[in-house]
C-alpha positions as CSV (number, residue, x, y, z in Angstrom):
1,M,23.7,17.5,10.5
2,E,24.7,18.1,14.1
3,S,23.1,20.1,17.0
4,R,25.0,23.3,17.7
5,G,24.7,25.8,20.5
6,G,22.1,23.8,22.4
7,V,21.2,20.5,24.0
8,N,19.2,17.6,22.5
9,V,16.5,17.3,25.1
10,N,14.5,14.1,25.3
11,K,13.1,14.3,28.8
12,K,11.7,17.1,31.0
13,Q,14.1,19.1,33.1
14,N,13.2,21.4,36.0
15,G,12.9,25.1,35.2
16,S,12.6,24.7,31.4
17,V,8.8,25.1,31.0
18,G,7.9,27.8,28.4
19,L,11.2,27.8,26.5
20,K,11.0,27.8,22.7
21,G,12.4,24.9,20.9
22,S,11.9,22.4,18.1
23,K,10.7,18.9,17.6
24,F,11.9,16.4,15.0
25,W,10.8,13.1,13.5
26,N,13.2,10.8,11.7
27,L,12.6,7.7,9.5
28,F,14.3,5.5,7.0
29,Y,11.9,5.8,4.0
30,P,11.8,2.7,1.7
31,G,13.2,3.5,-1.7
32,H,15.4,6.1,-3.3
33,V,14.1,9.6,-3.1
34,H,15.9,11.4,-5.9
35,L,16.8,14.6,-4.0
36,P,20.4,15.6,-3.0
37,E,21.7,14.4,0.3
38,N,21.7,17.0,3.1
39,S,19.2,19.1,1.2
40,A,16.7,21.0,3.4
41,Y,13.3,22.4,2.5
42,F,11.4,25.0,4.6
43,C,7.6,25.6,4.8
44,K,4.8,26.6,7.2
45,E,2.3,24.1,8.4
46,S,-0.6,25.0,10.7
47,G,1.2,28.3,11.4
48,R,4.4,26.6,12.5
49,N,7.8,26.9,10.9
50,C,8.8,23.5,9.5
51,I,11.7,21.8,7.8
52,A,12.2,18.6,5.8
53,V,15.7,17.3,5.3
54,V,16.8,14.5,3.0
55,V,19.7,13.3,5.1
56,R,21.2,10.5,3.0
57,H,20.6,7.5,0.9
58,L,21.7,4.1,2.3
59,D,21.6,0.5,1.4
60,A,20.4,-2.0,4.1
61,L,21.4,-5.7,4.0
62,V,18.3,-8.0,3.8
63,I,18.7,-11.7,4.6
64,T,16.3,-14.5,3.8
65,D,17.3,-17.6,5.7
66,F,15.1,-20.7,5.2
67,N,17.1,-22.7,7.9
68,N,16.8,-20.2,10.7
69,H,14.1,-19.1,13.1
70,L,13.5,-16.6,15.9
71,I,13.6,-18.3,19.3
72,E,13.1,-17.2,22.9
73,R,15.9,-17.5,25.4
74,K,15.4,-16.9,29.1
75,V,18.3,-15.2,31.0
76,D,17.9,-14.2,34.7
77,D,14.1,-14.4,34.5
78,K,14.1,-12.2,31.4
79,V,13.0,-13.4,28.0
80,F,15.0,-12.4,24.9
81,V,14.3,-13.2,21.3
82,E,17.2,-13.9,18.9
83,P,18.0,-15.9,15.7
84,E,18.5,-19.6,16.4
85,R,21.7,-19.7,14.4
86,S,24.2,-16.9,13.8
87,I,24.4,-15.5,10.3
88,Q,27.5,-16.9,8.6
89,S,28.8,-16.7,5.1
90,D,30.8,-19.2,3.1
91,P,32.0,-17.5,-0.1
92,A,32.9,-20.8,-1.7
93,N,29.4,-22.0,-1.3
94,T,27.5,-19.1,-2.9
95,L,26.1,-17.9,-6.2
96,S,26.3,-14.2,-6.7
97,V,24.6,-12.0,-9.4
98,E,25.3,-8.4,-10.1
99,F,22.5,-6.3,-11.7
100,F,22.2,-2.8,-12.9
101,A,19.4,-0.3,-12.9
102,K,18.8,1.3,-16.3
103,G,21.2,4.2,-16.8
104,N,23.2,3.4,-13.7
105,S,26.7,2.2,-14.0
106,Q,26.9,1.1,-10.3
107,G,25.7,-2.4,-9.8
108,K,24.0,-4.2,-7.0
109,F,24.5,-7.7,-5.8
110,A,22.3,-10.6,-4.7
111,V,23.9,-13.7,-3.2
112,W,22.5,-17.2,-2.8
113,T,24.0,-20.0,-0.8
114,R,24.0,-23.5,-2.4
115,D,22.3,-25.2,0.6
116,H,18.9,-26.9,0.1
117,Y,17.5,-24.5,2.7
118,Y,19.4,-21.6,1.3
119,K,20.0,-18.0,2.3
120,I,19.7,-14.9,0.1
121,Y,21.7,-11.8,0.8
122,R,20.7,-8.6,-0.9
123,E,20.7,-4.8,-0.4
124,Q,17.7,-2.6,-0.4
125,C,17.7,1.1,-0.8
126,F,16.3,3.5,1.8
127,T,16.3,7.3,2.2
128,E,16.8,8.8,5.7
129,I,14.5,11.8,6.1
130,T,14.1,14.2,9.0
131,I,11.0,16.3,9.5
132,G,10.9,19.1,12.1
133,C,8.8,22.0,13.4
134,E,9.2,24.8,15.9
135,V,7.2,24.7,19.1
136,D,6.6,27.5,21.6
137,N,7.3,25.1,24.4
138,Y,9.5,22.2,23.6
139,Y,7.4,20.0,25.9
140,D,4.4,20.6,23.7
141,D,3.7,17.2,22.2
142,E,2.9,17.7,18.5
143,G,1.0,14.5,17.8
144,I,2.0,11.9,15.2
145,E,-0.8,13.1,13.0
146,F,1.0,16.4,12.6
147,F,4.1,14.5,11.4
148,H,2.0,12.4,9.0
149,R,0.4,15.6,7.5
150,L,3.7,17.4,7.1
151,F,5.6,14.4,5.7
152,D,2.8,13.5,3.3
153,R,2.8,17.1,2.0
154,F,6.5,16.9,1.3
155,I,6.6,13.4,-0.2
156,M,3.5,13.9,-2.4
157,L,4.9,17.1,-3.8
158,Y,8.1,15.2,-4.6
159,R,6.1,12.4,-6.2
160,V,4.3,14.8,-8.6
161,V,7.4,17.0,-9.4
162,A,9.7,14.0,-9.9
163,S,7.0,11.9,-11.6
164,D,8.1,9.1,-9.2
165,P,5.1,6.7,-8.7
166,S,7.1,4.7,-6.1
167,A,6.8,7.6,-3.6
168,A,3.9,7.0,-1.3
169,S,2.3,8.6,1.7
170,I,3.1,7.2,5.2
171,S,-0.3,5.5,5.4
172,S,0.1,3.9,2.0
173,I,3.4,2.1,2.7
174,K,2.7,-1.6,3.2
175,H,6.2,-3.1,3.2
176,N,9.3,-1.9,5.0
177,V,7.0,0.4,7.0
178,P,9.5,2.9,8.6
179,V,9.9,3.2,12.4
180,I,9.2,6.8,13.4
181,R,11.6,8.2,16.0
182,T,11.6,11.6,17.7
183,A,13.8,14.1,19.5
184,R,13.4,17.5,21.0
185,F,15.7,20.5,21.2
186,Q,15.6,23.5,23.5
187,Y,16.8,26.7,21.9
188,P,19.6,28.6,23.7
189,E,19.6,32.4,23.5
190,N,22.2,32.6,20.7
191,L,20.1,30.3,18.5
192,S,16.7,31.9,19.1
193,E,17.9,35.1,17.4
194,L,18.5,33.4,14.0
195,P,16.0,33.2,11.2
196,P,13.5,30.3,11.6
197,F,15.0,28.2,8.8
198,E,18.5,28.5,10.2
199,R,17.3,27.8,13.7
200,L,15.6,24.6,12.6
201,R,18.6,23.5,10.4
202,R,21.1,24.0,13.2
203,S,19.0,22.2,15.9
204,I,18.6,18.9,14.0
205,P,20.0,16.2,16.4
206,P,22.6,13.8,15.1
207,V,20.8,10.7,16.5
208,F,17.2,9.7,17.3
209,E,16.6,7.1,20.0
210,I,12.9,7.5,21.1
211,F,10.6,5.2,19.2
212,K,7.3,7.0,18.5
213,Q,5.5,4.7,16.0
214,L,6.2,1.3,14.4
215,S,4.0,-1.2,12.5
216,V,3.9,-5.0,12.6
217,F,1.1,-5.3,10.1
218,E,3.4,-6.4,7.2
219,F,4.8,-9.2,9.3
220,A,1.4,-10.3,10.7
221,E,-0.4,-10.4,7.3
222,H,1.5,-13.7,6.4
223,A,0.7,-15.4,9.7
224,S,-1.3,-18.6,9.5
225,R,-5.0,-18.0,9.7
226,L,-6.7,-20.0,12.5
227,Q,-10.3,-20.1,11.1
228,V,-9.5,-22.1,7.9
229,D,-10.9,-25.4,6.9
230,R,-7.8,-26.7,5.3
231,M,-9.2,-30.2,4.5
232,N,-12.2,-28.7,2.7
233,I,-10.0,-26.4,0.7
234,A,-7.6,-29.3,-0.1
235,T,-10.5,-31.4,-1.3
236,R,-11.9,-28.7,-3.6
237,V,-8.5,-27.7,-5.0
238,G,-7.7,-31.3,-5.6
239,H,-11.0,-31.9,-7.5
240,H,-10.7,-28.8,-9.7
241,F,-7.0,-29.5,-10.4
242,T,-7.7,-33.1,-11.4
243,V,-10.7,-32.4,-13.7
244,G,-8.9,-29.5,-15.4
245,T,-11.2,-26.7,-14.2
246,T,-10.2,-23.4,-15.9
247,I,-10.5,-20.0,-14.3
248,S,-12.6,-17.6,-16.4
249,E,-11.2,-14.2,-17.4
250,G,-13.8,-12.5,-15.2
251,R,-12.9,-14.6,-12.2
252,Q,-9.2,-13.9,-12.7
253,A,-9.8,-10.2,-13.1
254,L,-11.9,-10.1,-9.9
255,S,-9.2,-12.0,-8.1
256,E,-6.7,-9.4,-9.1
257,C,-9.1,-6.7,-7.7
258,Y,-8.9,-8.5,-4.3
259,E,-5.2,-8.7,-4.6
260,A,-4.9,-5.0,-5.3
261,L,-7.2,-4.1,-2.4
262,H,-5.1,-6.3,-0.1
263,R,-1.8,-4.7,-1.2
264,L,-2.9,-1.0,-1.7
265,R,-5.8,-0.7,0.8
266,N,-7.4,1.7,-1.7
267,Y,-11.2,1.3,-1.6
268,R,-11.9,3.8,-4.4
269,Y,-9.7,2.0,-6.9
270,A,-11.1,-1.4,-5.8
271,V,-14.7,-0.1,-6.6
272,I,-13.6,1.1,-10.0
273,D,-11.7,-2.1,-10.9
274,A,-14.5,-4.4,-9.6
275,F,-17.2,-2.6,-11.6
276,S,-14.9,-2.8,-14.7
277,V,-15.1,-6.6,-14.3
278,I,-18.9,-6.3,-14.3
279,E,-18.9,-4.0,-17.4
280,V,-16.6,-6.3,-19.4
281,E,-18.7,-9.4,-18.5
282,A,-22.0,-7.6,-19.3
283,F,-20.9,-6.5,-22.8
284,S,-19.4,-10.0,-23.5
285,F,-22.9,-11.3,-23.9
286,F,-23.0,-9.4,-27.2
287,D,-19.6,-10.4,-28.5
288,D,-21.2,-13.4,-30.1
289,S,-24.9,-12.7,-29.9
290,S,-26.0,-15.7,-31.9
291,R,-26.9,-17.5,-28.6
292,L,-29.2,-14.6,-27.6
293,P,-32.9,-14.6,-28.4
294,G,-33.6,-12.7,-31.7
295,D,-35.6,-9.9,-30.0
296,I,-32.6,-9.1,-27.7
297,R,-30.2,-9.0,-30.7
298,S,-32.6,-6.7,-32.6
299,R,-33.2,-4.3,-29.7
300,F,-29.4,-4.1,-29.0
301,N,-28.5,-3.4,-32.6
302,K,-31.2,-0.8,-32.9
303,K,-30.0,1.1,-29.8
304,K,-26.4,0.9,-31.1
305,T,-27.4,2.2,-34.6
306,K,-29.5,5.0,-33.2
307,R,-27.1,6.3,-30.5
308,G,-23.8,5.0,-31.8
309,V,-23.2,3.3,-28.4
310,V,-25.1,1.3,-25.8
311,S,-24.4,2.3,-22.2
312,I,-23.9,-0.1,-19.3
313,K,-27.0,1.4,-17.8
314,D,-29.0,0.3,-20.9
315,V,-27.5,-3.2,-20.7
316,I,-28.3,-3.6,-17.0
317,H,-31.9,-2.4,-17.3
318,S,-32.9,-3.3,-20.8
319,F,-31.1,-6.6,-21.5
320,L,-29.8,-8.4,-18.5
321,P,-33.2,-9.1,-16.9
322,Q,-34.2,-11.1,-20.0
323,I,-30.8,-12.8,-20.6
324,L,-30.4,-13.9,-16.9
325,E,-34.1,-14.5,-16.3
326,V,-33.5,-18.1,-15.0
327,D,-30.6,-17.0,-12.8
328,L,-32.4,-14.1,-11.2
329,A,-34.5,-16.6,-9.2
330,R,-31.2,-17.4,-7.4
331,F,-30.1,-13.7,-7.3
332,P,-33.4,-11.7,-7.1
333,K,-31.6,-8.5,-6.1
334,L,-28.9,-8.7,-8.8
335,I,-30.2,-6.1,-11.3
336,G,-30.7,-3.5,-8.5
337,D,-27.3,-4.3,-7.1
338,L,-25.7,-4.0,-10.5
339,D,-27.3,-0.5,-10.9
340,R,-26.2,0.6,-7.4
341,S,-22.7,-0.6,-8.2
342,R,-22.8,1.4,-11.4
343,I,-23.7,4.5,-9.4
344,L,-21.0,3.9,-6.9
345,R,-18.4,3.6,-9.7
346,H,-19.7,6.8,-11.3
347,D,-19.3,8.6,-8.0
348,A,-15.8,7.2,-7.5
349,V,-14.7,8.2,-10.9
350,H,-16.5,11.5,-11.7
351,E,-17.2,12.9,-8.3
352,R,-14.1,11.4,-6.7
353,S,-16.3,10.4,-3.8
354,K,-14.6,8.6,-0.9
355,M,-15.3,4.9,-0.8
356,G,-15.3,2.8,2.3
357,A,-15.1,-0.9,3.2
358,S,-18.9,-1.3,3.0
359,E,-19.2,0.2,-0.5
360,T,-16.2,-1.9,-1.7
361,E,-17.5,-5.1,-0.2
362,F,-20.9,-4.4,-1.9
363,V,-19.5,-3.9,-5.4
364,M,-17.1,-6.9,-5.1
365,N,-19.9,-9.2,-3.9
366,T,-22.2,-8.0,-6.7
367,A,-19.4,-8.7,-9.2
368,S,-19.0,-12.2,-7.8
369,S,-22.7,-12.9,-7.9
370,F,-22.9,-11.6,-11.5
371,L,-20.0,-13.8,-12.6
372,I,-21.8,-16.8,-11.1
373,A,-25.0,-16.0,-13.0
374,S,-23.1,-15.3,-16.2
375,E,-21.2,-18.6,-16.0
376,S,-24.5,-20.4,-15.3
377,W,-26.0,-18.9,-18.4
378,R,-23.0,-19.9,-20.5
379,N,-23.1,-23.4,-19.3
380,R,-26.8,-23.7,-20.3
381,M,-25.9,-22.2,-23.7
382,G,-23.0,-24.7,-24.1
383,K,-20.5,-21.9,-24.3
């Protein structure tokens, strides 16, 4: 993996305009990509010769220290950020555990110190990957979008072939988001005569020092929110905790939808999951229909006998308006919103339509309103 017959060029030099070369992006991808180290893969993307290289697998040391902080130090009018305390290890004051992945005889360790504010030392697997392409002028700045497109093409093909659900596109990575670094290489004459794949393979630089893209989102998402009424939340939590309030299955399921949306940022799945909460709650009225008026039970059973199944569309239009008659005064648009949510879910599943934030918010808010109406009905029925 070293550059041969040329120079790793990272800034413009006089007289080099128009010379053919290559550009590379490098990252430490979170997780173990099950491809051989130093294996290279060639393709064409947007008419350019391209290469993807699995450089190596490596384990990084991850430290969680509950008695340490990042602090600012000022030196010669410059501000530096560093740990308040140096990282030290006392083997006599630790508890270590070795664990094994299924089918793997090589173990991994996790180490805890015995302090009250303890430290955890563990290793996490990464895969170093380099992506590259040829450029007609090595000053041409192929944007980061080109890298994203090329990398995602490679990693998603791997995901499907290897049946590895842990592999994710760049935009889908939410934790240990890799830093993207770049380097350029100007072809000398002896290299430009080689086949494209060999040119690219030989021009891969040994080190990458230019930061192109990084993300702080995963660190910022746990920052304290400023606009939170903590005393109000504390009062409400204390009340429900004391009186023994239970969380309904529907509420728990919808909460998990919000959690999945927060972690995966996948609006389409969120729409599908949120409407599933609506569907389960809607049909639950008929699990024990003894509390329902007789004409509703009769019509429901007649439809089920005639068709063999009652659709969610039937439930929304033919039964819920009568079941939730009292609660519709509070939520006058609920039936229409439920039907629109049904259509959005149909489009997301069967048409694979793209869902955005507004559609997702609409379905989730509709599910929340429906759960409130359903719970109100059950309270009146003594259920």
